[in-house]
N, C-alpha and C positions, 0 to 999 in steps of 0.2 A: 670467472663466471659470477655476477653478482645472486642471491638469495633468488631472486623472483626472476632476474633476466630470461628469456626466451632461448632455449637452444635453436639450433641453426634447423634440427629434424627434429619434430613432434607432434601429435595428435592435435592439440591447439593450436586455432586458429583454421581446422578445418572446415569447411560447410557442412556437417554431418547433419540429420536427421535426429529429432527427438528419441531418446533412448525405448520409448515407450510410445512409439510414433503407428506402427502396426498394431499394438496393442488399442490404443485407443477408437484407430476406426475400423479396426474389426469386432469392434463390444468384446472382447477378450480383457481389458483391463477391469482389474479388482477395486473395487473401493471399500469402506469401513461397512457400508448396510449389506454390500453381497456375501462379507462372510459372515453372516448371519446361516445362511443355508447349511453351513457346514453343524450345526450346533443345536443338539439336542435338547427338547426341554425348554426351549426359550420362552421366553417373557416380553411383551410389549409392553413401553411405558408411553403414557398419552398425560397432555396435563390440563388443568383444569385453569382455566385464563380468569383474569379477572375482568368485569365488564364496566370497571370506570376509572377514570384518568387519576383518580387519587380518593382514596375512603378508608373507613377502619373499617376493618372485620369485626360485626357485633357476633355472630354465630356462626361456624361452621358445622355443619353435621353429615359426617362422611359416611354412616352405617348406610345408606343407600346402595352406594356405589357395593359393597359386599353383597347385598342380594342380587346381583347381575349376573347371572353364570360366565364361568372363565374370569372373572377378577379373582384375582389374588390377595391383592395386600393395596393398601392406600397411604402413600407415604405424605408424612407431615413432619411441622418442625419435634416432635416430640419423637420422632425414628433418629431422630442424629446424633449418632455418639460423640464426634468430634465438634466440631466449628460450624455453627450455621451459618455459613458467607461464604459465596462462590467468588469473590471480589480481593484483589492485591489490597486495594484502601480500607478492606473491613465496611464495606457500605451496601453490599451487596447480598441481601437475605435469602438465601437457597431458598427453603423451605417456611410456609407460615402454618399456623394454628393456633391451638389453645395454649402451647407451653415456649409460644415462641413468637415473633412479630405479629403484629396484625394491622400494619398500615400498609397498603396495597400504594404504588405509586406510579402506576401506567396502565394504559388499556392493553390490557394482555396480557399483564405480566401473570408467570406460573404462581398459583397457589398452593395445589399440589400436584400431584402426580400418581395417577391409577396404572398400577400393574397390572398386566390380564395374560391370559394364554394366546388373545388374540387382539388386533389394534382395533376389531371394531367393538370387543366385550372392552378394552379400556376406554374407547370413547365412550360408549354408554354406561360405564361408570363413572365415569366423569359426570355425564349429564345428570345424572342422578344424585348426585352432590347437591347440599342445600345450602347455599351462604347468604347470609344479610348483611349488609354493608351500611355503614353509613356514611354518606357520600360528602367529601371533603372539596373546599376549593380547590382548582386546578389551571397552572400557570403554564401554558402551552406556545406561547411566544416568546422570541427575546426579547419584544419591547417591552410585554408584559412583567417577562423578570427585571428587566432593569428597571422597570417603573415602581416593582418593588423589592428592589435592591435582592435581587435573589439569586446569589452566585455562592458559589463550591470552589474549594481549594484555594490556591496561593493567586495574587496579582501581579504577575513580574511587570517590568517595567523595562523595556530594551534603550538606553541611553548613550548618546555621543555629541559632544561639543555643547553648544546650546541654543536651544530653537531660537528663543530671542533675538539672541545675535543673527541667525540666518535670515530670521525674516525681516530683520533689519536692513538686511544687504538684499535683500528680493526687490527685483523692480515691477515684478507679478507677485498676487497673492490670491489663490483660490479655496473656498473651500465646498465640502460636501459631504455625501454619507451615500453607502452601499450597501443594501443588503440581500445575500447569495444565497443558494438552497443546499442541502445537502444532496447525499446520493444513495441510493440500494445496492450492495455489493451485486447481490441477484447473481451469484456462481450456480453453476448446473448442478451441483451436488449442494443440497442444504446442510444444517449440521447435523453430525448423526454420530452416538459413540456405541460402542457393545465391550460390555464388561463382563466378567466370569473371576469364579477361583479356583486355582489349579489345586492340586492335592495336597500342597504344604499352607494352604490359605491364603498363596500370595494372591492378591489382584491385578489382575490383567485385563488391560484398555484399549480398545484399537479406537481412536479415535482420530476425526478429520480436523486436525489442531495444525496450526502454526508453531505452538511454542509446546511440544513435547515436556517440555521439564517443567514449565508453571503449570500444564495442566496434570502434573503427577503431584507436585506442590500444594495444590486445590485439592486433589481427591484427598488425600493421604489429610490434611485436618480436616476434612470432615467425616473421615471415617476414622479419626484421633489415632491414625498409624506412622510409620517414618515412614518416611522416600523409600527406603528400602525396599517395603513390602508392598511398592504399588509399581508397578512396571508399565508403561504408555508406547506403544507402537502408533506411527501415521504410514501406513504404505502408501499412501499419494491421494489427494485431493483432489475433488472437483471444481478447482475455483478456490480462490482464499482471498485476493485482493486487500487482506488487513482484516476483513471483517471473522477470520479465524485466529486471530493472535489473542484474544483474551474472551470471544464470547463461547467457545467450546468448553472454556473449563466446568460452568454449572453442568451443562449436559452431561460429561461425563462423570461429574461427580452423582447424579441422579439413578445413573446406570449402575456406577458402582455402589451405590450405598441398596440401590435394589437388590442387587446378584450378593451382596453381603447378608441381606438381611433374609435373604429367599432359599440361600444358596444354588440358584438357578441363573444361567445368563441371561443378562437384561439388554433391551435393545433401545435402544433412544433415537427415531430419525425423525427430523420434523417435516411436516409436510410443507409446500411453498409457503401460503399462507399463514401458518404460526412461525414459520421464519420469518417472513416481513414482518409480523407484529409482532417479536418476540425479542429480534437481536439489533443492534445498532448500527446508525450509520454513518456515512462522513457528516462530519459537523457544519449547520448550516455557523454563516457568520454575520452579524451585522459591523459595519466599520464607521466609524465618523473622522473626519479628516482637514488638516489643514498643507497646506504645502505651497513654498514659494520657486520661484525662478529669479534667474538674474537676464539681464538684457540680453544674453546669448541664449537663452532659453537650458539651461543649466541647472539644474536641482540644486537651492541652497541648504533649503528645511522642509523637514516631515514632522509633523505634529498629528497623531492618530490614537483612536482606541479601539481595539478588535475583542469584539464580545461574541465569544462562542454559544452556541448550544447544547451545550455537554449533556443535557438530559437527565435523570433522574439519579444517575450516581457518578462517582468521577471516572471511573474506568481509566482510559488514558488521556481524559482530556487534556491534563495539564503538560504533558513532553509533545501534545498534538501543538496545543499553544503556543510552546515555548517553540518550534519547528515556524510557526508561520509566523512568530516573531522574527526569526532568523531567516528569515524568505521574503519579508517586505520591501527588502532593498533589491530584490529578482537581481538582473545584471546591472545596477546603476549605482552610483557612488553618490553618497549623502552627505553632506560636510556636518551639519545638525538635525539630530535626530531623538526626537521622543514618543515610544509607542507604548501605550499601555495594554495591557492583555487581561483578561477577564473570562469566568467562566460561568455562564448561567444556571443554571437549576430550575430546569423544568418539569413535567410530567407528562414524560415522554420517553422511548428505549433510549438505553443509555448509549449516548454514541463514543463510535471507536476510531480505533485506527481503518485509513482507507489508504490505498495508493496515493503516497504523495506523503502522508501525514503531517496534515498541515500545512506543509508547505504550496501546494496548488492555492488554497486559499491568500495566504501571504502574497503570492505571486501575484495574484486577481486583483486585488487592492490596488499594485501599484500599475498594475499595467491599465487598470482603469482608469485610473487617475490621469495618466500620461495619454491615454485616448477621447479624455474629455479634455483636456486641457489643451493638445496640439493646435486646433481649431483658432483657440481662444489664443493663442501664440502666433499664429499665422502662420504655423509650419507645419509640414507632412509627418504625420506621426510616425513614420516608420525614420525620420531628421531628428525628432525630438527625441527618439529611445536611443540611436545610435550618439547623439552627441552628450550623453550621459553615462556611457557604458565605462565600465572601471577599467583603471590604466593600472600596467603593472608598476606593482608597487604600492598600490593600495589595498586598505583593508576594512573588511565590512563594520558597520557601526559595531557589533560584537567582538571585534579586535582579531577575527582570522585575517592574515595575509589572503589576497585572491591570487593562490598560485596559477600560474598561464593566463592571465588574464587576458593575453593578445590572441587568445583562442578564441575568445569572443568575437575580436572584431573577424578573425579567420574565417569563423563559421559564417558569419555575418556578409560579407564581402562575397563567398563563394556563393553562398546559397544564392544573392540575389542575382550573380551574372547566370547561374545555373536554371534559376526561373524565369528567366527573363525578365525581372520585373521591370524594369524601365520601359522597354516596348510595351509592354502588357498594359501600367498604367494607359500608356496614351492611347490603348485600344479601346479600355474600357470607358475613356471620357469621350468617345466617340461614339461608342455605343449608348451610353448614358442620355449624350445628346438626341440621338434618332430613337429613343425608346422612353415616352414618358411615364406607360404605366409598370415596367421595371428598370430596377437597377442593378447593376453588377460593380462591386469595392474587392480590393487587391488590400493585403494586410500581411504583413511580417511582424513577427516577437522572437524574443528569445529565452532563452534557459539558462541557468546559472542554478545547481542544484548540488546541496554540500550530501557529501556520502559517509556516513555513519549511524550510531545510534545518538541520540542527545543522552542520554544516562550512559556515561563511559563504561560502567561494572558489564555490559551488554556486548562490549564489542570484543567478544575472546569465543573461540572456538574449539572444538575437540573432535579427533577421527580413530579410528581404528583401520588398520590394515595388515591384513594376512596374506604373505604368497604361500603358495602351499609348494609340497615336494616336486610336484610336473609343473611347476610355476606359474598355474595360474593366479590370479590375484581375487578377494574381498575385500572391500571398500565399504568402511561404514562411516556416516560423519551426523553431525548434528541438525544440518539444515532438512526441509520439507520441501517434499514436491509438490506445487501444484499447479501445472502443467508449464510451468517457468522455464523448463528447463534447466535445472541446477542439477538432477541428477547427472543430464547428458554432459554438461561443463566438468563436473567433478571425474567423469569417468576418463573426460580428455584430459585434466589435470594430472591426475595418476598416470595413465599411458604415457604423459609425457616426462615425468618426472621418473618414470622407471627405465623408459625407452624401450616398450613395449606396445603392440597393437593392442587397438580398443577392444579388439574381440577378445582381449587377454582379462579383460577386466568386467567381474559380478560387482554390482550395487546393492547393497542389503536392505532391507527396509529400516527407516529411522527409529531409534528404542531408546530408551532410558536409560536400558540395562546393558547396554553395548557402548555408549556415549552418554557420561553425566553430563548435567549442570550445563547445558545446552542454552544458546538465547534463542530467540524468536527469528524465525526466519522472515526478516522486516527488514525494513530501511534500508533496502538494494543491497543488502550487505552481504547477502546468501553467499555469492560465488565468491568474493574476497574472504572471508572468515572462514566457511569451511574450505575453500580452494588451498587456502592459507597455511588451514590444520593439514587437510591429506598429505600436501608438497612435504610437509615436515616432516609427516609419519614415513614418506616415500624416500625420504632423503635418507630417514637414521636406516633402512635398509639398505638402499642403495650403498650406504658408506659401509655397511659389514660386508655386502656382497664384492663392492669393487678390491676390499682389504684381500678374499679370497681370489679372485680376478688375477691380482696383480703377480700375488705367488703361483699361477697357472701359467701366467702370460710373461715372469720377467719382468716387472715396470713396476715403476711406483703407482701408487691405489689413484694419486691424484693423473696421470694419465691411462686411465680406464677407461675408454667410453661405453654408455648403453646407447643403442638405438638400433630402432626395428625389429627388437625383439634378437639380436645379437651385441657381444661383448670386444669388445676389440681394443690394442693398442691405439695409443694415439697417433695417428696418419698411417695405420698398419690394421686397415680393415679386413684385406686377405687373410690375416691371422684368426678371423672373427672366430669364438665357442655360442653357441645358442644360449640365451637367457635361460633356458629350461635345463642344458646340462649345469649350468654355472649354480643355479638355483639346489639341483642334487647334490653336487660335489659339497655345497655350502651344509646341506643337512646331514650328510656325513661329516663333517667336519664340527658338527655340532655349535652351527650358529644359528643367533635368533631371525627365524624369520617374517616376524610380525614386530609394530608399532605403535603404539600409542601417540598419534601427533596432536599439536596444540600449538594456538595461534592467536596471539593477540593484538591488537590494531594500534601502532607505536605512536607517541607523539599526541595523543589525545588530552584535553584537560575544559570541563566546564565548570562555571559556578552557579549554577540555578538560579541563585539567589539574586546574585549582582549584573545575570545573564551576560555575563560575558566570559573569553576563551577561545580555545579552539577546539570546537568540538566535531569538526569535521577532516576524515583524513585525506579530502583532496572536493573539488567541484566537478562536477558533470556539464558542458557544455553544448547547447543546440539552439536551434532555431527553424521556423517555421515559413512559409508563405502558403495562404489561402486565400482562394477565388470563390465568390460567392454570387450568388443570381436571387435578386428578392421580387416576388412579385407583391406587385403595387396595391393589388385587391383585395388581397386575404393575408400578406406577409408571409405564405409560404416561402422556400428558399430551395435553392439549389446547393451543393458544394462540386462548383465544376471542376475544380483542382486544387491537391496539396503536396507541394514540395517540401519535404523533410531532411536534414542533414545533421546527424545525432553522434557526439563524441562518446564514445565505449571503448578509447585506449587502443589498444593492438586487443581487438573482439579473439574471447577464449575459442567464440562460437558461431562463426557470422550470420549462420543459415535462423539461429535462435535468437540471433539480436535485432536481428532485421525483424521479425515475429512479434518481439516484445518492446519495438519502435511503434509498429503498425497498431499493436494492439493496445498500446497503451494510450496512443493518439485516438484510437475512436473511441475508448471507453472516456477520456476526455471529453471529444466532441460531444458525450452522452451526459456527462454531467453538465456543461456550458450552456447546451442548445436543446435539451429532448426531456431528461429525466426530471421528472419535478413530483417529489413529496409533497403528500396534502394531507394533513389533517382536522378532524370534523372541530373549527371551534366554537359552536352553537356551544348554546347554552343547555340543550337538550338532552336526552338519556345517553348520545352515543356522544358528548363532545368528548374528546381526546383520542378518537380512535382514529386510526392510518385509514384513510378513506381510499389509498392506493397501495391495496393489498393483493394484487394478481397481474401478472402479466396483459392481463385486461384493459387493466386501468393504469399501467405502470409504464412507461412508453423505453423501450431499451433500443439503442443502435441496431438496424438490423442493414442487410446488402441495400436498402434504399438510401441509406445514409451515407455509403461510402463516397471517398471522394470519386467523380468519374474518370478523372485522371488524378494518378497517385506515385510519387516519387520518392522512395525514402533511400536514401545513402547513408554509410556510416564515413566520418571525418578520417580521413588515410592521415597517416604519418602520427599517429596521437598517443604514441606511448606515454604510459604513468610511470613513473619509477617508483621502486620501494612496495606495489600491488603487485598481488601473483598474475605471472608472466604479463606485466606490462597491463592489462587490461582495464577496463572500468565498469562499475556495475550501470544496470541496465534498465531494471524492471519499476523506478517509479520517475525519472525524469521526462521519457517521454510522454506521458500522458499531460505535461501543461505546455506541450508545445500545440495544443489544442486552442489554446487563449488566441493563435491568430485568425481561429474561425468566428468566434464570438467579436474580435475587432472587426473583421471584416464586415459582419451584421450591423456593426453598429455605424461603420460607414456608410454602406448601402442604404442602411436607411436614414441616415442624412442627408443622402444625395437628393431625397423628396423634397429636401427644404432649403432654406439658405443657408449658405458656407459661412462660415467663422463663427457658429457657434455651438456648445459645447450638446454633443445630442446624448442623451441616458438611454440605457438599455437594462432592461431586469434581467437576471439568472436565476432560472436558465431562460437563455432568449429562444424560447418557445414561437411558434408562430405566431401563436396572438400575442406574446410581447413585442414581437418584431413589428407586428401591424401596429400596435398601437406608440411603438417608436416613430415609424413614417409617419402617422398619421398625425403627431405631433410634431413633429417636424414639417409636413403640410401647413398645419396652422399657425407654426412661428413664421413662414415664410409667408403666407398671406396678410399677418397682424405687419410685417416689415413693409411690405407692397402697401398697404394702406396708409403708412404711418409716411411712407416716400410722397404718397399722392399728399 
C-alpha cells in the first residue's frame, strides 16, 4: 500500500458531524474572548483611531486619558522595547507618538491604545486624548492611484508565447476594461487576543489567528524577545476566511505589550465597527484587456493589466496578485499570454487574504471576457467556454502541466445532464417570450483552482501524536480550526492511520510550543499538510507497535493489520488482540509511544520573478449551473436554482465537504451580487471614512438569498494520488462556483435588449447595478430599432 493509499476500513470517508458541532449549537464552545472570565485583574484595551485618511500628527497629548478613573496606561511608540512594526514587510507601524512614526495612512488607523480596568473607562480615556493633525492628500480609488503612479511592491508579468503573433492569428479581437469590488470577511467572531505573563516571565497569548507562528514572530520582535519566550495558542476561531491570516498579529502584540508593561492580563477585542474600519478586505481589482479568438471561437491571445487595490501597506498583496495571475486562465488554454500585475497604494485599510486569495479575481476577469464576447461571436456562452477547455497534455501560461484535465469535461458534461440544462434553456426562452417585464437566464461556469501556497516554504507542516498506556490518543497539529472542519478531518486521519475508532482520538488546541514553525491555515492546504504530518506521526508509532505485535502473533511486522481497534495477522481476524492491550504490552517493552510527524509537499517550485514554475500540487475542478429571474422594473432578482458539482478527490469527510461547498458558493454569491464596500470619496472632513461599517449598511447573504433549489454533489471516482488518503482541498475553490450566478444575471439583463451585443454588468451585481444594465440593454434595443426604421 502506498504512503497515502486509503485502507479498505477506516474513519476517513465517513459522514460524521463537525467535532465541535454540539458545542457550537449549545453555546458551550469557547472562543478567545470567553477565556477572559477566568483571569483576575484583567485590563481592557481600546484604540484611538485616526480621523483622517492621510495626515501627519503634529501633536498628541495623552495626559487627559490618565485622568479618567480606571485608566492605567496609554500605549504609544515610546513604549515599544523591540521593533515598532506589525507587518512582515516592515511597513506597518504598530504605534505612533513623539518617539515614533507620525504619518497616519488610513481613516480609522490605531494611533495609540488605552489600557483600563473596564472597556468603558478605556473608551472614555481614548476620547480624552488630544491629537492635532496636518491633513495630507489621500488616494482612495484604483483610478486615482493609477493616475498618480501610486504603486507598491513588485510588478510581475505572466508571459507565454508572443501576443502579437496571437493577435495576428485572430479572426476577432476585442478590448475592454472591468473594475470589481472587494469584500469584507465579516466573520462572526471579531479579532480578539488575550495576553499574560506566567511565573517565569514567558508571554502567553490566546489569539484568534490563522497563523499562530507568525503571530508569535511578530509579538517576539515587538517585545524584543526570542520566539521561545512567546507562546501562542488558538483554541478555535469564529470564522476567518483569510482575514485572520495576517491581521491579528498587531492586536496580539498590543495585548502582549500591555501585559509586559503592566504585569496584568490584557484583553483586546474589537467591536464590529472597529473590526470593519481597522482590518483589511478582499482586494478590489481593475483590469484592462485585449483578447483574440480564431474563427472557431478559440482563444488565440490575451493581453491584460491587473491593478489591485492594496491599501496603505503591502500585507499579502504581492502573493494575492501572483495567484490572480496564475488563475486568469481559469479552465481555458490560451496560447499567447501577457498579463502585467501591479499593486496600487491607497489610503485605505491594508487589503489582505480572503478565501481564494486572488484566484477569484483572476478567474472573474476571464469569465467576464468570455461572457461579454460570446454574443459578439454568435455563440452561446457555455459553448464558447467548453470550446476553450484545457485538453490533456496542455500546460498553464506559467508552465505547469494541467493534470487530469479530462476531469473538466467530465464535470461539465455530468452537470449539464444532471441539471437538465438543455431542457431548461428551452423553458426559459418560452418564459421570456411570454413575460416582457421579467426575464430568466441560465448559466454554467467552470473552476480550475491550484492547491498549495505560492510561497513554496509554506508548504510544510508538523504534528505531535501521543498514544497513552490505556490506548487513548492525543493529537496536536499546526493547523487552526475556524469552523471549516479541519480538526474533524484530522481526527479521522489519525483514527484511520492507527486503526482505531474516532472515539479514541482527542485533539488538543493549536499551540506554538507543541508544534513549532507552522504555516498559516490557508490556501486550502490545511488538510493536505496537517493530514500528511499526522499520518506520518501515526505511521511511526504504528511501525513500532507492529514490531511488538509481530512477536506476540508470530508473524512478520508487514503482515500485521490494525482495524477498528483490533490488531491481527493478515487474513486471520479471529486471532485479533485489542489495540489497547498491544499498547500496554508495548509500554512494558519500553516502546516509544509518541512521535513528531512532518510533511512537506513534494514536487513544487516557483520563480516569482519570472512567474514560472509548478507552484501547485494539483488542481481542484468544479462547475455550477445557476438560474435567475430578474424584475425589469427594479432590477431585483431571485436565484431560482443552483446545481453544483465539485471535485474533492476521495472525500476525507463528506458531510464537512458538502458544507464547505455550500458555504463557499454562498459567500461567493455575496461577493459578486450583494456585498458593496463604500468609502467616502468627497473632499469633506470624512474623506476616506468607510461608510459601510455595520451590518445595517453592508449587505450580507441571508436565507432569502439562498437558491430556492440547491443541488450540491461531489464528483465520484476522483482519487488524487500523492495526497493524504486520495483527498483534495475544499476550502477555497467552491467560492468561484458563484461566478455562474453573475453570468446568469448578465444574460438575464441582456434579454431585455437586442441579441448579439456585449452586455456590461458592474460587480457586485446589486439590484441597482442589474437595473442599470437591463436599462442599457433596452436603450440599445430601441436605438437598433430606430436605425432599422
